[in-house]
N, C-alpha and C positions, 0 to 999 in steps of 0.2 A: 634695492637688492632683489635679485631673483630668488624666489622661494620654490621649494619642491614639496610635493606631498609624497612622503617616503613610502607609505603603504596604507591601505585601508585596513584597519584592524577588524572591524565588524559592523554589520548592519543589524539592528534589532528593532522589531516592531514594538512600539510603546505598549507596555503591559496592559492587557485587558483580558476579560473572560468572555468566552462564547458559550452559550448553552446549546449543546447539540441535541436537538429533540425534533419530533415531528411537528412541533408547533411553530411559533414565530421567533424571530430574533429579538431577544429581550432588551438588548442595549446597543446603542449606536457605537460602531467601532471608531475609536479616536484616530484621526488622520495625522499621526506623528511618526517620524522615523528617527530612531536613535542612530547617530552617526559618530564614529570615533576614528580619528586618524592621527598621523604624526607628521609634523612640519619640520623641515630642515632647510638651511640656506644652501647656496651654491657650493659651499665647502663641506657640506654634509654635517654642519653643526646644528643641533636641535635649537629651535626658537624658544624664546621666553617672553612673557608679558601678556598684555591684553590687546588683541588684534581684531580688526574688523574683517569679517569673513563673508564672502558672497558665494552662495551655492546656486547651481542651476541644474535643471533636469532636461535632457534632450531625448528625442526618440530615435537618434542615430548615433553611431560611435564617433563619427567625425562630421563636421559641417552642420548644416541645418540651423534651425532657430530654436532658442530655448523655449521649452513648454512651461517652465515654472522657474521663478527666480526669487531668492530670499537673501537679504543682507542682515547679519547679526553683528551688533557692535560690541566692542570690548569683550570678546570671547577669551576666557582665561586659557593660556597655553603654558604648560609646565613641562620642561624637558622635552619640548616638541609636541607633546600630546594634547589634543583638544577633544572635547566631548560635548556634542550639541544635540538638540532636539529639533529636527527640521519640521517646519510647519507652524512654528510659534508666531512668526511674523507675517507669513503669507500662507493662506490656507491651501493645503494640498487637496486638489479636486480632481487630479488625474485618475482615470479609471483603473490603471495598473492591470491592463489586459494584454500588454505586450512588453517587449524589452525597453528599459530606460537606462540612460547613462547619466551619472552625476559628475559635476565639475566643482572645483573649489578655487576661489580667487582670494588672495590676501591683499587687503587694502586696495591700492590703485595699480598693483602689479597686473600683468597679463594673466588670463585664465590658465590654470595648470592643465597639463596633458600628460599621459592619455586620460581620457574620461574613465570613470569607474563604473562598471556595469553593476546594476543592482542585483543582489542575491534574491532568492525566492521569498524571503520573509516579508519584505514590504508588500508583496502582492497579496498577502493575507487579507488586506482590507478591501481588496476586490471581493474577498470572502464569497466564493461560490456557494458557501453555506447559505448566504442570504438568498441566493437564487434557488437553492435546493430545498430549504427547510420547509417551505409550504407545499411541497409535492408529497403526495401520499406514497409514490413509488418513483423509481428512477433507474436509469442506466448510468454506469460510471462515466461513459462518454456519450453525449447526445447533443450534437452541435445545434440542431434546431429545436431541441426539446420535444420531439415528436415520436420517438421510438416506442413509446407506450401506446400510441394511437393505433387502434386496430389489433393490438396484441391480444390473442385469446388464450394462449398457453405458453408456458416457459418452464422447462425442466433444467434446473441447475445441475442435477445429478451428483450432488455432494454426499448423498447418503452412502454409508459403508456397505450396506446390503439391504435386501428386502425391497419394499415398494419405494418408488421414487415420486416425490410430490411435484405437482404443478404449482409453482409459486404464484402464478397469475390467476388461474381458474381452478376448477375442481377436477382436473383430468389426471388423477393419480394413476401411475403405471404400476401394474402388478408384476412381480418378479417371477420368472419361470426358469428353473434349473440353476438357481443360485448365482445370479450376476453379482460380481464382486466390485471392488473399488480400487482405484489407483490414482496417483497424482494427475490432476487434470490441467487443462489450459487455464482455468480459473478455479481455484479450490481443488476439489477432487472430481473424478470422472467415473462413469460406469465402465467397468472392464469386462469385455465379452470374450469367451473362449469358444472358438468355432466347434471344437471337438465335443463340447458339452451342449451344443444347440441352445445357448442361452439367449433370452430376449426379455424385453419389457413391453407390456401391452395393456390395452384397455378396450372394452367393447365399443361398438359404434356410438358416436356422440356428435350432436349437432356442431359443437365447437370445432371438431376436427374434420367434418365433412366439407366437401367443396361444392360441386355444381359449376355452373357457368358464371363464376365469380373471380375476382382478383384474390390471390392468396400467395404467401411467401413462406418458405420453410428454410431455416438456417441451422447449421450445426458445425462444431469443431470435431474433427475425426483424427484418429491416430491409428494407422494400420500397422499391426505387428507383423503380418505376412502379406504376401501378394494379394491384390484386390480380387474381388469377385463375391460381393456380399451386399445385403441390404443395410442401409443406414436407417432409413425410415420408410415405412410402407403402410398403406391402407388397402386392405384386401380381405376377403374376396366376396363379390356378389355374383353368383352364377359363374364362378371361376374367372371373373373379370377383376383386374386391378382398378382402383380408383386413381391412385397416384403412388409413385415411389421415388425415393432418392437412393442411389446405390453406387457402388464401385463395381465396374464391369471388368472381369478378368479376361485373360486370353492374350493373343499377340498384340492387339491394339487396346490395351487397358485404358479405361477412361472413367471419370465420374459421369453419371447419367441421371437425368430427370425425365420421368416417364408419366404420361397421363392417358386415360382411356375414357371414352364414352361410346360404347359399342354401337355400331361397328367401327367407329373411328378410334385410331390409336396413334399416338405421336411420342417421340422421344428426342431429346437434345443431349448430345455428348459434349463434354468440356474439352473440345479439341484444342482450344487456345492454350489450355494449361498442359495438356499432354498426359503422359503416363503418371498415375498417382504413385508417389514414393512411399516407402515404408520407413518407420522409425522417426517420424516427425509430425508435428501438428499441422493440420490443413483446415482452412475455413471454407466451407461449402455453403452456398446460398442459391436457391432456385425459386422461380416464381412463374405463375400463370397470369398472363395479362389478358383479361377478357375484353378490354377496350381496344387494344391494338392487335388482339388475336395472335399472340405469340406465347411460346413457352421458352424459358431462359435459364441459363446456369452460369455461375461465376465462381471462380476459385481464387482465394487469397487476394480479393479485391483487384483481380487482373481484368483481362478482356472478357466481355460477355459473349457467350454463344447463344444464338437465338434460332428458333424454328417457327415458321408460320403455322398457326393452328387455330381453327375457329369453331370446332365442334363442341367445346365445353368439356367439363369433367364430370364423370359419373358421380352422382350423390347416392351411394349405395348403403349397404348395411355392414360392410366389412369392418373388422377390428383395426385399430391403429397400433403399430408395433415399432420398436427400436431394436435393431440388432439381428433380426431374422424374420422370415415369413413363417409364422407358426404352422406346424410345430417345430420344423427343423430345416426349412429350405433356405439355402444360401446364407448360413449364419455368419455373422461378423466376427473377425478375429482382431481385437484391438480395443481402443477406447473411444467413447463418444461423450461429448461434453457440451453444455450450454446450447440446448436445442430450443428454438423458438418457432412459433407458428402465428402468422399475422393474416388477417382477412383483408389484406390490401397489398399493393405493390410497393415495396420500399424504394426510396429514392437512392440515387448513387451515393449521396452523402451519408445516408443512414446505413447503407451497406459498408461504406468505408469506416463509419464509427464502430460498427460491430467487429470489423477486422482490427481496427485500432492499431494500424501499423504492425500487425503481427502479435500484439500483446493481448488481444482478446478483450472482451467486454462482458459484463454480466448485469442481470436485472435483479433488483432488490425490491421486494414487495412493500416495504415500509421502512421508515427510519430517516436518517439524514446522512449527507455525504459532504465532506469538505475536501476539495481537491485544490492543491496549489502547486503549480509548476511541476506536475507529474507525480507528486506524492499525495497521499490521501489519508484522512481519518474518517472512518465510517461509524455510524451509530445505527444499529439495526435491532429492533425489537428488544432493547435493553442491553445489547452486546456492543462492544467497541472493537473496531478493527484498526490496526495501524499498518499502513502500506497495503491494505487489501480492502476490497468492498465486500468480502465474504466473511463476516464475523460470526462464526459458529459457537464461540465460547464467550464468557464474560469479557475476556480480553484475548484477542487473536492478533499475533504479530506475524507479518509476512516472513515466511521461511525462504531459505536459499537466496537471500538478498545479496546482490553483488556489492552493495554499499553499506550494509549493516550486519556485520558478522555477529553482533550482540544478539540479534533476533534469533539466530540459529542456536547459539550456545545457551540462550535463556529458555527457549521453548522446546528444544529437542535434544535428546541424547548427548549430554555433555561428555560422557565417558565411555560410550559404547565403542566396540571395535570397528564398526562401520564408518564412524566419523572421526576416529583418532588413529594415528599411527602408533601402535604399541611397540615400544622398542625392546623392553625386557622387564623382568621383575627384579626388584632390588630390596635389600634390607636397609631400612632407613638409618642414617647415621648423621648426627650433628643437628638434626631438626629440633630436638628437644632443648638443647643448649641455646640455640639461637632464638627460639621463641620464649625461653625462660627469661633471658636478659631484657626482653622488651618490657618497658614499664606499662602498667595498666592505669589508665587515667579515668577519673570520674569527670564527666563532661555534660554540658547542656547546650543544645542548639541555640545559636544567636538569631533572633528575629531581624529581618532586614526589610526596609521600606525604601523603594526607589523614588526618584523625583517624579517619574510618570505616575506612579501609584498614588502619591500624594496629590498630584495635579488632578487626577481623575476624581479623587474623593472630594476635592474642592469644587469640581464641576465648573471650571473656568479655564480658558485657553491660556491666559497670561496672568497667573497669580504672582503676587509679590514674593520676593525671596523670604521675607519674614513669615508670610502666611503659609508658604510651602514647608518651611522648616517646622513651624508649629504643628502643622498637620502630620508631618512625619513623626514627630515626638508622640503625638496622640495615637497614631496607628501603631507605633512601636510598643506602647504600653498595652494596647489591646491585644496585639499578637503575643506578647510575653505571657499572657494569661492562658493561652492555648496549651493543651497537654503536650503537643509535640515540641514546644519550646520550654515548658516549665518542668517536665520530667527529667530526672537525672539518669544518665546512662554510664556504662563503663566500656572501655575498649582501647584500641591502639590509636596512635596519632601518626599520620604519615610523615610528619615533620621530624619524628624521632629517628636519629641515625641508626639505631639498632634494628629497625624494622627491615626484614629481609627484602631485597629488591625484587625477588621472584614473585612476591604477592602484590606488587604495586603496578599501577598503570601510569604511564608517563605521557606528558604532552609532547608535541613534535619538537619543542625546543629543549627537551630533556628534563624539565621540571616535573615534580610529582603531581599527578592529577587525582589519584585516589587508590582504593584497594580493589584488586580483582577478586571478587568474592569466591569464584570457583577455585582460583589458585590458592586462596586463603584456606578454604575448606580442605583442599588436598594437602596443604602444608600441615594443618592441624591434625589430620588423619595420620600423616607420617610421624608427627611428634608423639601422638598417643600410642601408636604401634611401637615406636622406639622405647617409650616409657614402659610399656608392657613387657617388652623383651628384656629390659634391664631388670625389672622386678623378677622375672622368671630366672634370670641368671643369678641374682642375689639369693633367691630361695634355694637354688640348687647347691649353693655353698654352705648353707646352714647345716649344723649337725642334726642327726635324727632326734626327734623328741624323745626324752627318756620315758620309759614305761612307768605309768603311775602305779604305786603300790598302795594297798589298803592299809588302814590303821592297825597297829598291833595291839 
C-alpha cells in the first residue's frame, strides 16, 4: 500500500546546553535530530503499528544522491504519528553548513515526496559558537575570519551622548556641541545637527595617521538633508588635509574620498552610485592602495570608482573628526554609525561582509556569538543579546523585529500612544464579575525529563529502554527537589472555561497556548477600577453618620 507523510510536525535539536563565554566549548554537541511526523495511507487513514522507517538526507530538493541514510526498525506509529531520534543508528556527520532535505520511506515502499527541508534548528550543531568562542573579538559576519586583521579603530557610536568610545583601540572621540543619538544601522547612531556645528573629534594619533600606506575607512551614513558635509576628516597641517570622506553638494552631488600630500592632491567621486539620497542608510567605504597606487570609493557594495594616485598621503598633525571640520566647516546633518579604520586594503568579500546585504555589520570587542540561519544570540562582557550583536544591557532583545512582535511589547512602551492606537476612554463594566468567577488554583510545576536528556546523562548513543527509563526516573526525582518545582503557587488555569478569552494566547489551530500577561494586567486593572467605582457608589448611598453626643 502506498503511504504518505501527511506533514512534518516539528524538528527539534536533541536537548543540550551550550556555555556561551569567551572560553572554550565545554561539551560536545550531540548529533541527534528529533523528528516527528504523521503517516496516512492512500485513503488518508492514519497508520497504526510498528513500522520499519528509512530516513535519508539530500543536498538538493529533487534528484541527487543521499548524503546520509538510516533505517529504524519497529518504530511505534499511533494514530499515524511517529516520533524518532535521527542519528541513533547512523552517525550524523554532515557539517550542516547548507540546506538539506529529509525523506521518509515506509518498509519497502517507494521513498515519499516531496522532500522535507530542514528548519534552522538542526543547523545548531554546526554551532558557529564553536568557531567563535575562542576568538577574543569578532564581527557578526566575517566570511574569511579576517575583518579584525589590521583594524586599528572602531566606533560603534551607540552612546546616547558625550564621548564616543573606540571599542578596538584607545581613540575615544570627544563630543563638541552636544552630539545626540538616534536609532542606527546597528544599535544606535550619532545624530548630528548641521545648524549646531556638532562633531566628534580627537587630537592627532598614530593610529589614525596615514602616510604612504594602505588604509581603509568605512561608515554607515544617513542624510537628513541634501549632502554637502564631512563624514570623516583628518586635518589640518599648514591648512592641508590629510584625508577626508564626505558628501559633496551641488548640482552633481556625490560621495567623495580625498587625500593630499602637498603639493599632490587627489579625489575620487562615487560616480557609479550617483547622487546620495536622503532619508535612508548608505554604506560608504573608501581606501588608499599604496601598492597599486590608487584611491577608491564604493557605495552599498556596488561598483568601485578608482583614481590613479602615487604621491602618498600626508602624515601630519591634524585632528581626526566625525561630522564636521572643526570648529564648524561643512557640518553633517544626519546620522553616522559603525565607523571603522583599517591599516590595510579590505578585500571585496570583506567589504561585502560589512555591507551584509544591506543589513550592516558590527564589531564586538569581546564575548561570544552564536549565529544560526540568520538569527543570533550574543554574549558580550556579561550581557546577552537575542537577535542582536549589540547587547548593551543584561538582556537585550532586538526591537522592531518583523518576526517577533513579543520583543517589542516586552522591551518597549507597551501602552504609550506612539505604539498603540488609543480608541477612547471607557468605564469598565463586567470585568469584575468575569474575573471573580474564575477559580484560583494552588499548583506546582511538573518536572519533565525527555528521552534525549536521559540519553545524554547516560553518555551512550544507544542505551536500552530500561536504562533510559531508570535514568529518567532518577532525573525526575532530582528535578522535583528544585525550588521551581517544589514551591506551591496560586493562579488561573487556561483550561478553565471561565477564563476570559481576551487574556489568552491561542495556537494556530485554535487551542489555548497560554496567558497574555500584558492583556491580563490590563484586565486586572479594569476589574480593580470597576470594584473601586462600585465601592464609591455604595458609599454615596449610605446615610450620613450620626453626630456623636457626649455622656450626660
